[in-house]
C-alpha positions in Angstrom: 61.9 129.8 214.9 65.8 128.9 215.5 64.9 126.2 212.6 63.7 128.8 210.3 67.1 130.5 210.7 68.8 127.3 210.2 67.5 127.0 206.6 67.6 130.5 205.9 71.5 130.6 206.7 72.0 127.2 204.4 69.7 128.7 201.3 72.1 131.5 201.8 75.1 129.8 201.6 73.7 127.8 198.6 73.4 131.0 197.1 76.9 132.3 197.5 78.3 129.2 196.7 75.9 128.9 192.9 77.3 132.7 192.7 81.0 132.1 193.1 80.9 129.0 190.4 78.9 131.0 188.1 81.1 134.2 188.9 84.3 131.3 188.1 85.4 130.4 191.2 85.9 126.9 190.0 89.7 125.9 189.4 90.8 127.4 185.9 91.0 124.5 183.3 94.7 123.2 182.3 95.6 125.2 179.4 95.0 123.2 175.9 98.4 121.9 174.6 99.5 124.2 172.2 100.9 123.0 168.4 104.1 124.5 168.1 104.6 125.8 164.5 108.2 126.6 163.4 109.0 129.8 162.7 108.3 130.7 159.0 112.1 130.3 157.3 112.7 133.1 154.4 111.7 131.2 151.3 114.2 128.9 149.9 115.6 130.4 146.6 116.7 128.5 143.9 119.7 129.3 142.9 120.0 130.4 138.7 123.3 129.8 137.0 124.6 133.7 135.8 123.3 133.3 132.0 126.1 132.2 130.1 126.8 134.1 126.7 125.2 132.7 123.8 128.2 129.7 122.4 129.9 131.4 119.3 129.7 129.2 116.3 133.2 128.5 114.8 134.1 130.0 111.4 136.9 128.5 110.2 139.5 131.2 109.2 139.7 131.6 105.4 142.6 131.6 103.7 144.3 134.4 102.1 144.2 132.8 98.9 142.0 129.8 98.1 143.8 127.4 96.3 143.1 127.0 92.0 142.5 123.4 91.4 142.2 122.2 87.9 141.4 118.0 86.8 144.5 116.3 85.5 142.7 114.2 82.8 144.6 110.9 80.6 145.4 112.2 77.1 142.7 111.3 74.7 145.6 110.4 72.3 149.6 111.1 72.7 151.4 113.9 71.2 153.9 113.7 69.2 156.3 116.2 70.5 158.7 116.3 67.7 155.9 117.3 65.0 154.5 120.1 67.1 153.2 122.8 65.2 152.5 125.5 67.8 148.7 124.6 68.5 147.8 123.0 72.1 144.6 122.0 70.8 144.0 119.0 68.7 146.7 117.2 69.6 145.3 115.2 72.8 144.7 117.1 75.3 141.4 117.0 77.7 139.1 119.7 77.2 138.9 120.0 81.1 142.7 120.5 81.9 143.0 124.2 80.4 144.0 127.3 82.1 144.8 130.8 81.2 145.8 134.4 82.6 146.9 137.7 81.1 149.5 140.3 82.3 149.6 144.2 81.2 152.7 144.8 79.9 154.2 148.5 80.1 157.4 148.8 78.8 159.5 151.8 77.9 157.7 152.3 73.8 154.7 149.9 74.3 152.0 148.9 76.7 150.5 145.2 75.7 148.8 142.3 77.4 150.6 139.5 77.5 148.0 136.3 77.7 148.7 132.6 78.1 146.4 129.6 77.5 148.3 126.2 79.0 147.3 122.7 78.7 147.9 119.7 80.9 146.9 115.9 81.0 148.7 112.7 81.0 149.7 108.8 79.7 150.7 105.9 81.5 154.3 107.0 81.0 154.6 111.2 81.4 153.4 114.3 82.6 152.5 116.3 79.1 152.3 120.4 79.1 151.3 122.7 76.6 151.6 126.8 76.9 150.3 129.4 74.0 152.0 132.7 74.6 150.2 136.1 72.5 152.6 139.1 72.6 153.6 141.3 69.7 157.6 141.5 70.8 159.5 138.3 71.8 163.0 138.6 73.5 165.3 135.3 74.5 168.9 134.8 73.6 169.6 131.4 75.9 169.6 128.9 73.8 170.2 124.9 74.6 169.8 122.5 77.4 170.8 124.5 80.9 170.1 127.9 79.4 169.5 131.0 82.0 165.8 131.3 80.1 165.0 134.1 82.7 167.1 136.5 81.0 164.4 136.9 78.7 160.6 135.8 77.8 160.3 132.2 79.0 157.2 129.9 80.1 157.7 127.7 83.2 156.1 125.3 85.5 156.8 123.6 88.6 155.4 120.3 89.8 155.0 118.3 93.2 153.7 115.1 92.4 152.8 114.1 96.1 151.2 117.4 97.0 154.5 118.1 98.9 153.3 122.1 99.5 155.3 123.5 102.3 157.7 126.8 102.4 160.1 125.8 101.1 160.5 123.2 98.1 161.3 119.9 99.1 163.1 117.1 97.1 160.1 116.2 95.6 158.9 119.0 93.7 160.6 119.8 90.3 160.3 122.7 87.5 160.8 123.2 83.8 161.8 126.0 81.7 161.5 126.8 78.8 161.9 130.1 76.1 161.1 131.4 72.7 164.9 130.9 71.6 164.6 126.9 72.1 166.6 127.0 75.5 165.1 125.0 78.2 166.2 124.2 81.6 165.1 122.2 85.0 165.4 122.7 88.9 164.7 120.2 91.5 163.7 121.5 95.3 166.4 120.5 98.1 164.4 122.0 101.1 167.2 124.1 102.0 165.7 127.6 102.5 169.1 129.1 101.9 169.1 127.8 98.6 165.3 125.8 98.0 166.3 124.3 94.1 169.4 123.1 92.2 170.0 122.3 88.6 171.3 118.6 89.1 167.8 117.2 87.9 168.4 115.3 84.9 164.9 115.1 83.4 164.5 113.2 80.1 162.1 115.9 79.4 161.0 116.0 75.4 159.6 119.2 74.2 159.3 121.4 71.1 159.0 125.4 70.7 156.9 127.5 67.5 157.2 130.7 67.3 154.8 132.7 65.3 156.8 135.7 64.2 160.6 137.2 65.0 162.7 136.4 68.2 164.3 139.9 69.2 163.0 141.7 66.7 161.1 145.0 67.5 157.3 146.0 68.4 155.2 144.4 66.4 157.7 141.7 65.0 156.1 138.9 66.4 152.5 137.2 67.4 153.3 135.0 69.8 155.4 131.5 70.3 154.3 127.9 72.1 155.9 124.8 74.0 154.4 121.4 73.6 156.9 119.1 77.1 156.4 115.6 78.1 158.3 114.7 81.0 158.2 110.8 82.2 156.4 110.0 85.9 160.0 107.9 86.9 161.8 111.8 86.6 159.3 112.8 88.8 160.1 110.3 91.5 156.9 107.7 90.6 157.4 104.4 89.3 153.5 105.1 87.5 150.7 107.4 86.7 149.3 108.9 90.0 146.2 107.1 90.9 142.6 108.9 90.9 141.7 111.2 93.2 145.6 111.9 94.1 146.3 115.5 94.5 149.8 117.3 93.1 150.8 120.7 93.5 151.2 122.9 90.6 152.0 126.4 89.3 152.9 128.4 85.5 154.4 130.9 84.6 157.0 133.0 83.4 159.5 136.1 82.2 158.2 138.9 80.0 161.0 141.0 78.6 164.6 141.1 78.5 165.9 140.2 82.2 162.5 139.4 82.8 162.0 142.8 84.0 158.1 141.7 84.2 156.8 138.7 85.4 153.1 136.4 84.3 151.4 133.7 86.5 148.2 132.1 86.4 148.0 132.9 90.0 147.0 136.2 91.7 149.9 137.3 93.7 152.4 134.7 92.7 155.8 136.2 90.9 159.4 135.9 90.5 159.6 136.8 94.6 157.6 133.7 95.5 158.0 131.4 93.0 159.3 128.7 94.6 157.0 128.8 97.7 154.9 125.3 97.2 152.6 126.7 99.7 151.5 129.5 97.1 150.7 127.2 94.2 147.4 125.8 92.9 146.5 122.1 92.8 145.9 119.2 89.8 143.7 116.4 91.0 143.7 113.6 89.0 140.6 111.6 87.1 
């Protein structure tokens, strides 16, 4: 009986042990190693530079007045100045070197349009200029060399052989003036803004004036007048004719009526108040 009890107790102990094992009585397993996951950082933001304004294309500033240009070509023949009869055509001037301009004249007793056509050319020795002026009345009293041609009708031209075209006439700028009475004059620049030119230039200019009608007559007593002139390159500060491609400053214009009551000019906006400003002159391109 005692042995049975012992077996009973043994079976009971085994049953309790099995129960404890089933209920997790065994020592708890060590926690598994945890892989550290770094905290999620905020999304990296790629810096995009602020959009700059689209590049602006630089547009060159337009000049107030574009510079008119004429070709200066060689004469086909050398005109005989002394034999000039009044026509600028058919005496050797190239067809390319030609310009024209007109001015409305409103006089007290009449109104008319004065028109001017001019021609330019050159030879190895000289620069040539010819102008034909159409006008129904002519006024000019100054005669001879050194005449104050601007006291009446006249026609003038300016040259800058080295294209020295600043605000003030430099010493290498020249002017020639003629009137229908045969008076003429010449000036040279000084570079002095207070007195931009003088009458000391002694050019060896050859010229001839031809008048169609009467000088100092009444309205309708004339049809116009013309002048042909040549000036040696040496008098213009050059030892020879300029080379092809060279640029020269140039303008032509003149007075209308007694005491230059009106002015006419090849270049719009240029007149007696700024004739001696080379920066406003046109250009000649040597052919």
